[in-house]
C-alpha positions as CSV (number, residue, x, y, z in Angstrom):
1,M,-3.5,14.8,-10.8
2,P,-3.5,15.6,-7.1
3,A,-3.4,12.6,-4.6
4,N,-6.7,13.8,-3.3
5,P,-8.6,16.2,-5.6
6,S,-11.1,17.1,-2.9
7,G,-8.3,18.5,-0.8
8,G,-9.0,16.2,2.3
9,T,-6.9,13.4,3.7
10,P,-5.1,11.4,0.9
11,K,-6.5,7.9,0.4
12,I,-4.4,4.9,1.3
13,L,-5.0,1.7,-0.6
14,I,-3.9,-1.5,1.0
15,L,-3.4,-4.7,-1.0
16,A,-3.7,-7.3,1.8
17,T,-3.0,-11.0,1.1
18,S,-5.9,-13.3,2.0
19,E,-3.7,-15.7,3.9
20,C,-1.7,-13.3,6.1
21,A,-2.2,-9.6,6.0
22,Y,-6.0,-9.5,5.6
23,P,-6.5,-11.6,8.8
24,G,-4.1,-9.3,10.5
25,A,-6.2,-6.3,9.5
26,D,-9.3,-8.2,10.6
27,N,-7.6,-8.8,14.0
28,V,-7.3,-5.0,14.4
29,G,-11.1,-4.9,14.5
30,Q,-11.4,-7.9,16.7
31,I,-9.3,-6.2,19.4
32,H,-11.4,-3.0,19.0
33,Q,-8.6,-0.9,17.6
34,E,-9.3,1.7,14.9
35,Y,-7.5,2.9,11.8
36,P,-8.2,6.0,9.8
37,A,-11.2,6.2,7.5
38,N,-9.0,7.2,4.5
39,T,-7.8,3.5,4.4
40,Y,-9.2,1.1,1.9
41,I,-8.4,-2.6,2.1
42,L,-8.5,-4.9,-0.9
43,K,-8.2,-8.6,-0.1
44,V,-6.2,-10.4,-2.7
45,P,-4.7,-13.9,-3.1
46,A,-1.3,-12.6,-3.9
47,P,-0.3,-9.0,-4.7
48,A,2.1,-10.3,-7.3
49,M,-0.9,-10.5,-9.7
50,F,-1.0,-6.6,-10.1
51,P,1.2,-5.2,-12.8
52,E,3.3,-2.1,-12.4
53,S,0.8,-0.1,-14.4
54,F,-1.9,-0.8,-11.7
55,Y,0.1,1.2,-9.1
56,L,0.8,4.1,-11.5
57,R,-2.9,4.3,-12.6
58,S,-3.9,4.2,-8.9
59,F,-1.8,7.3,-8.2
60,E,-3.2,9.0,-11.3
61,K,-6.8,8.3,-10.1
62,G,-6.2,10.0,-6.8
63,I,-4.7,7.3,-4.4
64,G,-2.2,9.0,-2.1
65,G,-0.3,6.0,-1.0
66,I,-0.3,2.2,-1.4
67,L,0.7,-0.4,1.2
68,V,1.3,-3.8,-0.2
69,M,0.9,-6.1,2.8
70,S,2.0,-9.6,2.0
71,C,3.0,-12.8,3.8
72,G,6.6,-12.1,2.9
73,H,8.7,-15.2,2.4
74,E,5.9,-17.3,4.0
75,C,3.7,-16.8,0.9
76,P,1.9,-20.0,0.0
77,Y,2.5,-19.4,-3.7
78,P,6.1,-20.4,-4.7
79,G,8.1,-17.5,-6.0
80,A,5.3,-14.9,-5.6
81,Y,7.1,-12.8,-3.0
82,Q,10.3,-12.6,-5.1
83,T,8.2,-11.6,-8.1
84,L,6.3,-9.0,-6.1
85,S,9.5,-7.6,-4.6
86,A,11.0,-7.2,-8.1
87,R,7.8,-5.7,-9.4
88,I,7.7,-3.1,-6.6
89,A,11.4,-2.2,-7.3
90,R,10.6,-1.7,-11.0
91,T,7.5,0.4,-10.1
92,H,9.7,2.6,-7.8
93,K,12.0,3.2,-10.7
94,R,9.1,4.2,-13.0
95,M,7.6,6.4,-10.2
96,A,10.9,8.3,-9.9
97,E,11.0,8.8,-13.6
98,Q,7.6,10.4,-13.4
99,G,8.4,12.6,-10.5
100,L,6.4,10.6,-7.9
101,D,7.8,10.1,-4.4
102,T,8.6,6.4,-4.1
103,Q,7.6,6.5,-0.4
104,R,4.0,6.5,-1.6
105,L,4.4,2.7,-2.5
106,R,5.6,0.4,0.3
107,L,5.9,-3.3,0.5
108,C,5.7,-4.8,4.0
109,A,5.1,-8.1,5.7
110,V,2.0,-8.4,8.0
111,C,1.0,-11.7,9.6
112,T,-2.3,-13.0,10.7
113,V,-2.0,-11.5,14.2
114,C,0.2,-8.5,13.5
115,S,-2.3,-5.9,14.5
116,K,0.4,-3.6,15.8
117,A,2.4,-3.9,12.6
118,F,-0.7,-3.2,10.5
119,L,-1.5,-0.1,12.6
120,K,2.1,1.1,12.5
121,E,2.2,0.9,8.7
122,V,-1.0,2.8,8.2
123,Q,0.1,5.5,10.7
124,Q,3.5,5.9,9.0
125,M,1.9,6.2,5.6
126,N,-0.6,8.8,6.8
127,E,2.2,10.8,8.4
128,M,4.4,10.6,5.3
129,L,1.5,11.7,3.1
130,A,0.7,14.6,5.4
131,N,4.3,15.8,5.2
132,L,4.8,15.2,1.5
133,P,4.6,18.5,-0.4
134,L,2.2,18.2,-3.4
135,A,1.8,14.5,-2.6
136,G,-0.1,13.7,-5.7
137,A,1.6,15.8,-8.3
138,V,2.5,13.8,-11.4
139,A,5.1,15.2,-13.7
140,G,3.5,15.9,-17.0
């Protein structure tokens, strides 16, 4: 299924930790910066709670790219970042097996005041998706 069946700009899903990355995204609005309208933010306690199948189904349902914005090693949940990192690595392997470009799923650390980092990650994902041929094609 194409990354964006309507043919417009591919959607970007952001899983933002409630302790770090979500306040960082909120800071972008507080300083009156803007990010593209194709970006959808989901506030989560810890992205480690999402199984590999969540990411693969998201791509099947039309999400162009996924940014997993976490607290990194500063996560308040012991072992969560290591679990998340390993899960993303396994998901990348499954993506490659299915013919999906692994650049479409990226793990990054964004802190509570990292507005520039947040904007940079969104911009880079948009640029990558714009230059990716058949961004959403899933090998059948």
